[in-house]
C-alpha positions as CSV (number, residue, x, y, z in Angstrom):
1,X,51.0,5.2,14.7
2,X,49.6,2.0,16.3
3,X,47.0,-0.2,15.0
4,X,43.6,0.3,16.6
5,X,40.9,-2.4,17.0
6,X,37.2,-1.5,16.4
7,X,35.2,-2.6,19.1
8,X,32.6,-5.6,18.5
9,X,29.8,-3.2,18.5
10,X,31.4,-0.8,15.9
11,X,32.0,-3.8,13.7
12,X,28.6,-5.0,13.9
13,X,27.3,-1.5,13.0
14,X,29.7,-1.6,10.0
15,X,28.3,-4.9,9.1
16,X,24.8,-3.8,9.4
17,X,25.3,-0.8,7.1
18,X,27.0,-3.0,4.4
19,X,24.2,-5.3,4.7
20,X,21.5,-2.6,4.2
21,X,23.4,-1.5,1.2
22,X,23.2,-5.1,-0.3
23,X,19.7,-5.2,0.4
24,X,19.0,-1.9,-1.1
25,X,20.8,-2.8,-4.1
26,X,18.8,-6.3,-4.3
27,X,15.5,-4.2,-4.0
28,X,16.7,-1.7,-6.7
29,X,17.3,-4.6,-9.2
30,X,13.9,-6.2,-8.5
31,X,12.3,-2.8,-8.8
32,X,14.2,-2.2,-12.3
33,X,13.4,-5.8,-13.5
34,X,9.7,-5.2,-12.4
35,X,9.6,-1.8,-14.2
36,X,11.1,-3.6,-17.5
37,X,8.2,-6.2,-17.4
38,X,5.7,-3.5,-16.9
39,X,7.1,-1.7,-20.0
40,X,7.1,-4.8,-22.0
41,X,3.4,-5.4,-21.0
42,X,2.6,-1.8,-21.8
43,X,4.3,-2.0,-25.4
44,X,2.4,-5.1,-26.0
45,X,-1.0,-3.5,-24.9
46,X,-0.2,-0.6,-27.1
47,X,0.6,-2.8,-30.1
48,X,-2.7,-4.7,-29.6
49,X,-4.6,-1.4,-29.3
50,X,-3.0,0.1,-32.4
51,X,-3.8,-3.4,-34.3
52,X,-7.3,-3.3,-33.0
53,X,-7.7,0.3,-34.0
54,X,-6.4,-0.5,-37.7
55,X,-9.0,-3.4,-37.7
56,X,-11.7,-1.2,-36.8
57,X,-11.0,1.4,-39.4
58,X,-10.7,-1.4,-41.9
59,X,-14.0,-3.0,-40.8
60,X,-15.6,0.7,-41.2
61,X,-13.9,1.0,-44.7
62,X,-15.5,-2.5,-45.7
63,X,-18.9,-1.6,-44.3
64,X,-18.9,1.9,-46.3
65,X,-18.0,0.0,-49.5
66,X,-20.6,-2.7,-48.9
67,X,-23.3,-0.2,-48.4
68,X,-22.3,1.6,-51.6
69,X,-22.6,-1.6,-53.5
70,X,-26.1,-2.3,-51.9
71,X,-27.1,1.1,-52.6
72,X,-26.1,1.0,-56.3
73,X,-27.9,-2.7,-56.5
74,X,-31.0,-1.8,-54.7
75,X,-31.2,1.9,-54.1
76,X,-31.8,3.8,-50.9
77,X,-33.8,2.1,-48.3
78,X,-33.8,0.1,-45.2
79,X,-33.1,-3.5,-44.3
80,X,-34.9,-5.6,-41.7
81,X,-32.0,-7.6,-40.2
82,X,-34.4,-10.2,-38.6
83,X,-36.3,-11.1,-41.7
84,X,-33.8,-10.0,-44.3
85,X,-36.4,-7.8,-46.1
86,X,-35.4,-4.8,-47.9
87,X,-37.8,-1.7,-48.4
88,X,-37.1,0.9,-50.7
89,X,-37.4,4.6,-49.6
90,X,-40.5,6.0,-51.2
91,X,-39.9,8.6,-54.0
92,X,-41.7,11.9,-53.5
């Protein structure tokens, strides 16, 4: 069987297809790197959210403990935050 030489047009088409595959592979790589970065950002955001949720719960507990201390010291009543004046509830 004799060797057959492809035409320039056929060779150009083969090179075009190969080039297309290389471009697609590079684009896949870029997409995956972008996805990895987004996942890292999501992980960091979820950790920050979890940390803030924990801090919120801790602050709520601190508030409840402080209110108990104040109630024990002053009894039930209300505090005017502007003046710092405590007004005890009237007993009936």
